[in-house]
Phi, psi and omega in degrees: 000130173289148176250259178280133179249354179167180177273124179267331180181162177233123183233137176212155181271151176206161182290323184224086183306321181294317178297319178297316178302316179299316180297313181295325177291313182296313189266333182240357177075017179274109178269127183225153178252207183304321183256011179106206182245157177232128177255126179263147177205172181252142177286136182300314183283345180214080186299343177282344182273120175275131178242170186223147170233131183262151175224122186213145178255143178236150175299149183303331182264012179301141177263002185298332181272355182301140013274001177292145176257006182284153182273013182216163174208136176260147177243124179249138175283137180222165171250142177055065183306315182302312180293319180298314179299322178299313180296316180299318179298318177298331180276000177092009179283138178285119176262132183252122176071195182246159176298136175243138182244137177225172182296340181256009174143180179252146181231142174216164185224146176222168173243140173274176184300338180262011177085013176283127177281134180238129178263130177252131187233120170263098191285155167239073188304326182294341177263354188299000000 
């Protein structure tokens, strides 16, 4: 079973998301909207398939990363999220919450040994 297949997104907290967005656009050329930026790329095994990586800023007091107290969260692309979470739980990994499904994919969360929350995403890139 494949586990992580790529980076799905990079999320971090900041005091002033709008000011940060302006800085990243001016100095690094990252144009972002309400939910951040999206980088498109092609899958190696299926070059006709467009895939996505998200980049998003959250307010410093956001609870989205809870129970982690860290100011960042990585999102990893996975295949078969349900089965992977089952295996991870059997391996003693802390699973946070329940799987959530949206038109652009399924999401699940785990904690690493240092309390970093990790978002696992089984994408539906064609709906992104």
